[in-house]
N, C-alpha and C positions, 0 to 999 in steps of 0.2 A: 562369563564374569562381566558385571556392569561396570563400564568405564566412567570416568569423570564427566566426559562430554554428554553421555546419556543421562547422567544425574542432573547436570545443569539444564539440559533441554526439558526434562520432566518438571523441574522447579520453575522454569520459564512458563511452561504450559499452565501450571497451577497459579502463578502470579497473575497472568492475564485472563484466567478463567476459561482457557481452551479445554475442552473435554478430551480431545485427542489430536494427534499429529495431522490426521487426515489422509488424503490420497497418497498412494504409493507412486513415486515419480520414477517411471521406468521408460526407456526408449523401446516402446512396442511398435508394431507395424503401422498403426495409425500415426504415431509420432514421426516415424520415418517418412511417411507420405507427406506430412506437413513440412518436414525438413526439405524434402525434394521440391515441394512447391515454392519454398523460399530460397532455394540455393542460389538464384541469380540476383538476389538483393544486393545492391552496391553498399559500400561503406557509408556510414551516416553522413559524413562530411560536415560542413559548417551550416549554421542557421542564419547567416548574415542577411539573406533575402527577407527574413522576418524580424529584423532588429527593431527594437523600440526601447525607450528610456526605462530605467529601473522603476521609477515612480509609477509609470503606466502599467508595468507588470503587476504591481500590487493593486492598483486601482481596478484593473480589469477583472482580476481574480476575486476581489472582495465584492465587486458589483455582481459578478456571475453567481457566487455562492449565496449572497444575501438576498438576491431576487428569488431564489429557489428554496432556500432552507433557513430554518431558525437554528443556529448553531449554539451549543451549550459551552459554557466556560470550562477551562481546564486549569489544573494546578501547575504553576510555573515556578522554577527555581534554578539558580545558577548551579552548574555542574560541580564547581569547586566547593561551593558552600555545602552542598549535600555530602560531598566526599569528606570534608572536614568533620562533619557530624559522625560519619561512619568511622573514620580514623580515630576519633576520640573514644569510641566504644559505645555500644548500645546494649542495654540490659533487657529490654522488652519492646514489644510493638508499641505500647503506650509511651515508653520513653522516646522511641523514634518519632512517633507522631507529634509529641510535644515539642521536641527539638526542631523537627522539620517545619512545623507550623510557623515558627519564628523566622524561617528562611525562605518561605514560599508565599505565593499569593494566588488568588483565583482570578484569571484574566480571560478575555476573548482570545481565541486561538490566533487571531490576527495581531495580537499584541506580543506574541512570542518573537524574540529577536531572530533576525535572519542574517546569516553570514554566507559568503560566496566562496566556493571552492573551485579547484581546477576542474573543467569539464564543460560539456555542451548543455543545451537548454533543457534536456530531459533528465539531467542528473539532479537528484534531490534526496533528502533524508530528514527524518524527524529524530532529534537527539533526545534521549531520556535518561534520567537517573533511576536505576532499578537495583534492588538489593536482593540477591538470591540466598535464602537460608533454608534449613531443613525443618523449619517450623511451619506447619499448616496454618496456624493461627496468624502468624506474621504475614505469610504470603496472601492470605485472604483479605487482611485489613490494610496491607501496604498500599499506599496510593501510587499511581503512575505519575511521576513528576517530569514535566516537559522542560527541557533546557532551551532548545532553539530549533529552527528549521534551517537546513542548508540547501542552497541551489547552486547549479553550475554557473560559472562566471561568464560563459558565453550566452549573454542575455538575448532573448527574443520573445515574440508573442507566445511561443510554446512554453516559455518559462512560467507564464501565468497558469497554464494547464498543469505544470509540474507543482506549482504552488498549491493549487486546488487539490491535487493528489495528496500532498502532505497534510493539508488542512483536514481532509477526510480521515487520515490516520489519527489525528488528534480526537476526532469524534468517536471512532470505533474502538480505540485502544485505551481511552481513559475510563471507559465503563466496562468492567470485567464481565466476560461471558457473552458479549454481543456477537463475537465470532466463536463458534463452537469448535471449528477445525482450523488448525494453524495454517494449512495450505490454502485456506480461503481468505487470508488476511489482506491480500492485494486486489481482490476482485472489485470491490467498490471504489477504491482509489483510482484504479485504472479505468473503470467505467466513467467516472466523473471527468477524468483527464480527457477521454475520448469525446464526451459530450461537449466539453468546453471547446475542443478543437473543431468540432462540427459547427458550433454556433458562433465562433469567434469572429469570422469574416463571412462575407457573402459568397466567396468562391471556396473551392475545395482544397486550395493549396496547403493551408495549415493542417487540415485533417490528413491529407495524403502524407505530408512530411512526418506528422505524429505517428501515423500507422506504420510507415516504413521503418522509423526508428525503433518502435516497439517490436516489430517483426524481426528486425536485425538482432536485437537483444535476445529474443526468443530463439532464433536460429543458433546464436552463439552458445546458449545454454544447452540446447539439444546436441550440438556438435560435441561439446565437452562431455556430456553424458554418454554419447555413443562410443566414446573411446575409453570408458571405464570398463574394467574386466567383467562386471556383472550387469552393466548398462543401467544401473539404478543408483539414485542418490538418496541416502537415508539421513535422519537426524544425527547419526553418529559423526557425520562430516558436517558440522554446524554451519561453517562458512558457505560451503557449496549448497547445502540444503536451503539456506536463506536466499540464495540466488535461484535455486531450482523451483521454489514455490511460485516464481513468476510464470512458469509454464501453465499450471492450472489457473493461476490468476489471470493471465493474459487471455487464455482461450475461453474461459467462462465470461470474462468481461466482454470479449468480442461477440459472443452469442447474445448477451444482454443488449449490447450496443446495436446489433443487427435488428433486434426487436424495436428498440427505441427509434432508430433512424428510419425504419420503414413502415411503422404503424402510424395511426391517427394521433392527433393532438390529445385526444382523450386518453390514449394509452400512454403517451409521453408524460402527461400530467399525473396519471396514476403511478407510473414508475417513480417519478420524483416524490410523490406522496409516500410511497412505500419506503424509499430511501430515508425520508424524514422519520418514518416509524422506526427504522433501524437506529438512527441517531438518538431517538427518544427512548431507546431500550424497550420498545414495545414488541418488536420481533427481532430474531437473530438474522445474521447474514444468511444462514442456511435456510431460514424460513423464506427470506427474500428470493433466494435461488429457486426454491420449490414453487413459489407463486408462478414463476415463468418457465417452469420445467427445464431448468438449466442444471446440468451436472457436468463433472469433469469428463465423464465417459462420452456424453453426446456432444461435447464441445471439441473433442479430438477429431475435427472435421476439415479435411484439406480443401474441400469445395467451399466451405465458409471462409477459410483463410484466403483462397484465391479470389473470392468475390470482393474482398476488402483490400486487395493489393493496390488497386488504382482508383 
């Protein structure tokens, strides 16, 4: 029997234009080896050694993104305003679009409000107003309305990478179907986060801290999955699944980053060019992965993880 959570997940896939959920997230032998490689990673700790003013966080991130990409505008609206529209009743997608148009605007992703929540420098989220209905027409035409971006209150240089991460989400989630598989939705945001950390300073300190924090989060998710009865996290557990997709996201982003970090300037520029093609809806995230022969299967590589630990 199909439960409510399964139905909600299928509607969410339709809304964003995902064709399928994607990779099965299971604690297999390769994942166990990765967990063993990461077992001695310390707690994340604080980021005070990398502290910087909030204004500088935004300046660095905008400079980084604008130097490499031409970002498209997104639809922005206040969460409470959209909720009021829904609460008053909607009769059709045309009715919703007409009412939402009066309460939304098209803006640069950098114009989205930013609020700060409890947490460290790599905590971030992109808040959106979405309405799930059983109407295929509604889901196909419904816009993704962005409310704000949240960042962890413990501000540092790494917050700029997190901000870039969330800006990438605005680019790939506002255009339906750019990502075909739900489990690939974190690949490009994490990749950009890593490239920022690599190029933020002349030394490796920021990159090392960023990588260790990302690996610690990966280990925590694997540890949680290992203790499940069937060692698998499925969409029926929506909260856990939304965290579990950071496993394929992190591992595939790491393989892409390894290519970027170790190849020539020509390859680096080509990768940036191809990311722009994704943003421009010319190719999908899956096309991008295929160009560099990156899959979830070949990214479950403990030696690659070990290579990037220090």
